[in-house]
C-alpha positions as CSV (number, residue, x, y, z in Angstrom):
1,M,68.6,-9.2,-45.0
2,N,67.0,-12.3,-46.4
3,D,64.8,-14.9,-44.5
4,K,67.7,-17.3,-43.9
5,E,69.9,-14.6,-42.3
6,M,66.9,-13.4,-40.2
7,S,66.2,-16.9,-38.9
8,A,69.9,-17.5,-38.2
9,E,70.2,-14.2,-36.3
10,S,67.1,-14.8,-34.2
11,S,68.2,-18.3,-33.3
12,V,71.3,-17.1,-31.4
13,T,70.6,-13.5,-30.5
14,K,68.6,-12.1,-27.7
15,D,66.4,-9.0,-27.6
16,N,68.7,-7.2,-25.3
17,D,71.9,-7.9,-27.2
18,D,74.1,-5.0,-28.2
19,P,74.1,-4.3,-32.0
20,V,77.8,-5.2,-32.2
21,A,77.1,-8.5,-30.4
22,V,74.3,-9.2,-32.9
23,T,76.7,-8.6,-35.7
24,I,79.3,-11.0,-34.2
25,L,76.7,-13.7,-33.6
26,T,75.1,-13.3,-37.0
27,L,78.5,-13.6,-38.8
28,L,79.4,-16.7,-36.7
29,T,76.1,-18.4,-37.5
30,E,76.6,-17.8,-41.2
31,M,79.9,-19.7,-41.1
32,E,80.5,-23.4,-41.1
33,P,80.6,-25.0,-37.7
34,G,84.1,-24.7,-36.1
35,K,85.2,-21.8,-38.4
36,T,86.5,-18.7,-36.8
37,L,85.9,-15.0,-37.3
38,T,88.4,-12.1,-37.1
39,P,87.5,-9.0,-35.1
40,E,88.3,-7.0,-38.2
41,T,85.7,-8.8,-40.2
42,A,83.1,-8.1,-37.5
43,A,84.1,-4.4,-37.3
44,R,84.0,-4.0,-41.1
45,R,80.5,-5.5,-41.3
46,F,79.2,-3.4,-38.4
47,A,80.7,-0.2,-39.9
48,E,79.2,-0.9,-43.3
49,G,75.7,-0.8,-41.7
50,R,76.4,2.6,-40.2
51,R,78.4,4.2,-43.0
52,R,77.4,7.7,-44.1
53,Q,78.4,9.5,-47.3
54,N,81.3,11.5,-45.8
55,D,82.8,8.7,-43.6
56,P,86.4,7.7,-44.2
57,P,87.2,4.3,-45.7
58,E,88.8,3.2,-42.5
59,L,85.6,3.7,-40.5
60,W,85.6,0.1,-39.3
61,R,88.7,0.8,-37.1
62,R,86.5,2.9,-34.8
63,Y,84.5,-0.3,-33.9
64,L,87.4,-2.6,-33.1
65,N,87.3,-1.8,-29.4
66,A,83.5,-2.3,-29.4
67,V,84.0,-5.7,-31.1
68,R,86.6,-6.7,-28.5
69,Q,84.3,-5.6,-25.6
70,Q,81.3,-7.4,-26.9
71,A,83.4,-10.5,-27.7
72,I,84.5,-10.6,-24.0
73,H,80.9,-10.1,-22.9
74,L,79.7,-13.0,-25.1
75,A,82.6,-15.3,-24.0
76,R,81.9,-14.6,-20.4
77,A,78.2,-15.5,-21.0
78,G,79.4,-18.8,-22.6
79,R,78.0,-18.0,-26.0
80,I,81.3,-17.8,-28.0
81,E,84.9,-18.7,-27.5
82,I,87.9,-16.4,-27.9
83,L,90.9,-18.1,-29.5
84,R,94.6,-17.4,-29.5
85,K,96.8,-19.7,-31.6
86,G,93.7,-21.9,-32.2
87,K,93.1,-22.5,-28.5
88,P,90.4,-21.1,-26.2
89,V,91.6,-18.4,-23.8
90,D,90.2,-16.8,-20.6
91,P,88.1,-13.8,-21.8
92,N,89.3,-11.9,-18.7
93,D,93.0,-12.3,-19.4
94,F,94.2,-12.3,-23.1
95,K,96.0,-9.9,-25.3
96,G,97.2,-9.8,-28.9
97,V,95.8,-11.3,-32.0
98,Y,92.6,-13.3,-31.4
99,R,89.7,-14.9,-33.3
100,L,86.1,-15.8,-32.4
101,R,84.0,-18.9,-32.8
102,L,80.7,-20.2,-31.6
103,K,80.9,-22.5,-28.6
104,A,81.1,-26.1,-29.7
105,D,78.0,-27.1,-27.7
106,G,76.0,-24.0,-28.9
């Protein structure tokens, strides 16, 4: 991780954040403002950091549920938005395909 990535990560993450939440927030801060992130991309990035020699290529799929749970947690805390069809949704009541983005004011 280079200095730019470390400063971006520390500007939005907190010491007690889950490692999956840190991955989500880091990826979002690396993106242009307003751009969105797929849960698959977050799961793939997180899985690559945990990969062992004998792990299957589809290891990232194991982390999709963790990404969803941390996205809900971050959205409830007001740190990110969960989008469906380009519009913010209630983190307590959504299903289907979704994307993530940083809150417009944060």
